[in-house]
N, C-alpha and C positions, 0 to 999 in steps of 0.2 A: 479138224479145222480149228484154228485158234480163235479166241474171242475177238482178237484184233481183226482177223480176216472177216469174221461174221459182221462186225461193226462196219467195216468198209463196204461190204456187200449191201448192207442195209442202206448206207448213204447212197451208194450207186443206184439202188432201187428207188429211193426217194427222188433222186435227180431224174431218172427215167420217167417216173410218175409225173413229176412237175412238167417235164417237157411234153409228155403225151396229153396232159389234161389242160394245157394252155396253148391256144393256137398261136399267140404271139407272146414270147417270154424273153425278158432281158435279165441276164445275170449281171449285176452291176455292183459298184461300191457305193453304198448309201441308198437313197431312194429318189424317185423322180423329182420330188419337191426339194430335196437336199442331197444332191450327188456329192460324193466325197472324193472325186477326182475329175479332172478335165475330160478324160476320155468317156467316162460314164455320163457326164453332163452333155457332151456332144451327141452321144448315141441317143440319149433321152430326148434332146431337142429335135433330132431327125425323126424319131418315132412319133413325137407329138405333132410334128409338121405333117406327117402322113394322115393324121386325123382319126386314128382308130385306137380304141382302148387296148392296153397291153398289160400283162402281168410282169412282175419283177421279183427277183430274189436278191436281197442285200447280202452279199457274200462276207461283208465285214462282221455282221452279226450272226453269220452261219459259217464259222471257220472250217467245219468238217466238209461242207459243200465246196468252199473255196479250195480246200486241199484235194478233193476228189474229182471235181468237175473236169479239170484238164485231162485226166485219164479217160473219162467217159467220152468227152467231145473230141479228144485228140487235138486240142487247141490250148496253147499255154497261157494266154493273157486274158484279161478282162477289160471291158465288158464282153459278153458273148450274147448274140441275138439268135434265138431259135424261132422259126416260123413253120408251123405245121410239122413239128418234130424234126426239122432239119436245121443244122447249124448254118446260118447265113454268114457270120463272121464277126469280127471285132469292130471297133470304132472306125478304123480307116476304110475297111471294105464297105461297111454300112453307109458311111458318109459319101464315099465315091459312088456307090450304087444310087444313092438318093440324088446326087448331083447330075447323074446321067439319066435320071428318070426310070431307072431299073427297079428301084425298091418299091415305089408306090404300087405297081401292079401286084407284086408279091404280097404286100400288106393287104391290099384290097381283096385278094383271093383267099387270104388266111381264114381258116375255119369255115370255108365255103359250104361244106356239107351241113354244118350245124345251122347256119343262117338261112339256107335255102329250104330247109325242112319245114313243111307246113303242117 
């Protein structure tokens, strides 16, 4: 196995670890306080409106994640929202689900096992 393949596998494992360890995770351009594109800004606003904390990864400052995530998620564009390990979608899907009232229950259930543990 080449060093390049090993490096890519390491990045893939990092992405999988990020997704599994954060119940709500947004891969975006920039950060929630300073999004670097309109789609990331829209996705951030929708998530904030849902009222639950979420993690994010700035793909602009992590070019190896930006290059590798589309192969892992099988989704070509950013932002990408993951909830409980599953890809929900990009800006258009997330916004549409929010407007139809479909996103809020998914966000409310996120990380359910952790929060209900006593």
